[in-house]
C-alpha positions as CSV (number, residue, x, y, z in Angstrom):
1,M,44.7,148.2,110.4
2,K,47.1,148.0,107.5
3,L,49.3,144.9,107.2
4,R,52.5,147.0,106.4
5,S,52.2,148.8,109.8
6,L,52.1,145.6,111.7
7,P,55.9,145.0,111.9
8,R,56.4,148.6,113.2
9,M,53.7,148.0,115.9
10,L,55.3,144.7,116.8
11,R,58.7,146.3,117.1
12,M,57.3,149.0,119.3
13,S,55.6,146.4,121.5
14,V,58.7,144.4,121.9
15,C,60.7,147.5,122.9
16,V,58.1,148.3,125.6
17,V,58.1,144.7,126.9
18,V,61.9,144.5,126.8
19,A,62.3,147.9,128.5
20,G,59.8,146.8,131.2
21,C,61.7,143.6,131.8
22,A,65.1,145.3,131.9
23,T,64.0,147.4,134.9
24,A,62.6,144.5,137.0
25,P,65.3,143.1,139.3
26,Q,66.2,139.5,139.2
27,V,66.0,137.8,142.6
28,P,69.2,135.7,143.1
29,A,68.8,132.0,143.7
30,P,69.9,132.2,147.4
31,L,66.9,134.5,148.1
32,H,64.2,132.4,146.5
33,V,61.4,131.6,149.0
34,P,61.1,127.9,149.5
35,G,57.8,126.1,148.9
36,S,54.9,128.3,147.6
37,P,53.7,130.6,150.4
38,G,51.4,133.4,149.4
39,L,52.3,137.0,149.2
40,I,51.2,138.8,152.4
41,A,52.6,142.3,151.8
42,D,55.1,144.2,149.7
43,L,56.3,147.2,151.7
44,H,58.9,150.0,151.2
45,A,61.2,151.0,154.0
46,K,62.9,154.3,154.6
47,G,65.2,154.8,157.5
48,V,68.7,154.2,158.8
49,Q,71.1,151.4,159.5
50,I,72.8,152.1,162.8
51,Y,76.5,151.3,163.4
52,E,78.6,151.7,166.5
53,C,82.4,152.2,166.8
54,Q,83.7,149.1,168.6
55,P,86.9,147.1,168.9
56,A,87.3,144.7,166.0
57,K,86.4,141.1,167.0
58,N,89.5,139.6,165.5
59,D,91.9,142.4,166.7
60,P,90.8,144.5,169.7
61,S,93.5,147.1,169.0
62,R,91.6,148.0,165.8
63,F,88.3,149.8,165.8
64,E,85.5,149.4,163.2
65,W,81.9,150.3,162.6
66,S,79.8,147.4,163.8
67,F,76.2,147.0,162.8
68,K,73.8,147.6,165.7
69,Q,70.3,147.7,164.4
70,P,67.9,149.1,161.7
71,E,65.4,151.8,162.3
72,A,62.9,152.4,159.5
73,A,59.3,153.3,158.7
74,L,57.3,150.9,156.5
75,F,55.0,152.2,153.8
76,T,52.6,150.6,151.3
77,K,53.4,151.2,147.6
78,G,50.7,153.9,147.7
79,G,52.7,155.7,150.4
80,R,50.5,154.9,153.5
81,S,52.2,154.2,156.8
82,A,52.2,150.4,157.4
83,G,54.5,150.0,160.4
84,K,58.1,150.0,161.5
85,H,61.3,148.0,161.3
86,Y,63.8,147.8,164.2
87,G,66.4,145.5,165.9
88,G,65.8,141.8,166.1
89,P,65.3,142.1,163.1
90,T,61.7,142.9,163.8
91,W,58.9,144.2,161.6
92,E,55.8,145.6,163.4
93,A,52.6,146.4,161.6
94,N,50.4,149.3,162.6
95,D,47.9,146.7,163.8
96,G,50.4,145.5,166.4
97,S,51.3,142.2,164.8
98,K,55.1,141.5,164.6
99,V,57.5,139.1,162.9
100,I,61.1,138.5,164.0
101,G,63.4,137.1,161.3
102,D,66.5,135.0,161.0
103,V,68.8,135.4,158.0
104,V,68.9,132.3,155.8
105,G,70.1,133.8,152.5
106,R,72.2,136.7,151.4
107,S,73.3,138.3,148.1
108,E,75.2,141.5,147.3
109,S,73.1,144.4,146.2
110,P,73.5,145.3,142.5
111,K,73.7,149.0,143.6
112,P,77.2,149.9,144.9
113,E,77.5,151.2,148.4
114,S,74.2,149.4,149.4
115,I,73.5,146.8,152.0
116,P,73.0,143.2,150.9
117,W,69.7,141.7,149.8
118,L,68.4,139.1,152.3
119,L,66.1,136.2,152.7
120,L,64.9,135.8,156.3
121,R,62.8,133.0,157.9
122,A,60.3,134.0,160.6
123,K,61.5,132.6,163.9
124,A,58.6,134.2,165.8
125,T,55.4,136.0,165.2
126,F,53.2,137.9,167.6
127,G,49.7,139.3,167.7
128,H,46.9,138.9,165.2
129,G,47.1,141.0,162.0
130,L,49.2,141.6,158.9
131,F,52.4,139.9,160.1
132,S,50.9,137.0,162.1
133,G,51.1,134.5,159.2
134,V,54.5,135.5,157.9
135,Q,56.9,132.7,157.2
136,Y,59.6,134.5,155.0
137,V,60.8,138.0,154.4
138,Q,62.9,139.2,151.4
139,R,64.9,142.4,151.6
140,L,65.4,143.6,148.0
141,N,66.1,146.8,146.0
142,T,68.4,148.3,148.7
143,V,69.9,151.7,148.3
144,G,72.5,152.9,150.8
145,G,72.8,151.8,154.4
146,N,76.5,150.6,154.4
147,A,78.9,151.6,157.1
148,P,81.7,153.9,156.0
149,A,84.6,152.1,154.4
150,I,87.0,154.1,156.7
151,A,87.5,152.4,160.1
152,C,86.7,154.4,163.2
153,R,89.3,155.5,165.8
154,P,89.6,154.5,169.4
155,D,88.6,158.0,170.5
156,Q,85.2,157.3,168.7
157,A,84.5,154.2,170.7
158,G,80.8,154.0,171.5
159,Q,79.8,156.6,169.0
160,Q,77.0,155.8,166.6
161,L,76.6,156.4,162.9
162,R,73.3,156.4,161.1
163,A,73.5,155.5,157.4
164,N,70.4,156.3,155.4
165,Y,68.8,153.5,153.4
166,T,65.7,152.4,151.5
167,A,64.6,148.8,150.7
168,D,61.6,146.8,149.7
169,Y,60.5,144.1,152.2
170,I,58.3,141.4,150.7
171,F,56.4,139.2,153.3
172,Y,55.3,135.6,152.4
173,G,53.3,133.1,154.3
174,M,49.7,132.2,155.2
175,K,47.0,134.9,155.1
């Protein structure tokens, strides 16, 4: 290796490292997992956030899209089916194990029109399998899923709207 080519190689290496770092999302402080639980699973979700047209809580004469529940399939990074995500919020692995979460941290998504990133603490787990040792769940890298910005009308009361979304769910705890 010639010494004069070293600076160019170093410059190229720095560009590769910097470019790689620029694409990795920073997890906001409110979403940091407390303690040091181990990584259990890193799954990708594809599905919908379901909203229902209901009277506004602070003004029953106005109607708005209220969040009802998620409905999504969970996949490994390799694309294999891993389970499902639904109301509760609940994550259920293909092996039957489940975790129900409770939101403890929230941060706006860096992507416009996307649902917030979350940190959830497990309030209950069921079964023996992938999710039986989960203590925390992060929802990151969300795309889509928001209710329409336009309020619904009284004649739409009870109607549901399904907003497509994707997200990464990272599960932490004891294996």
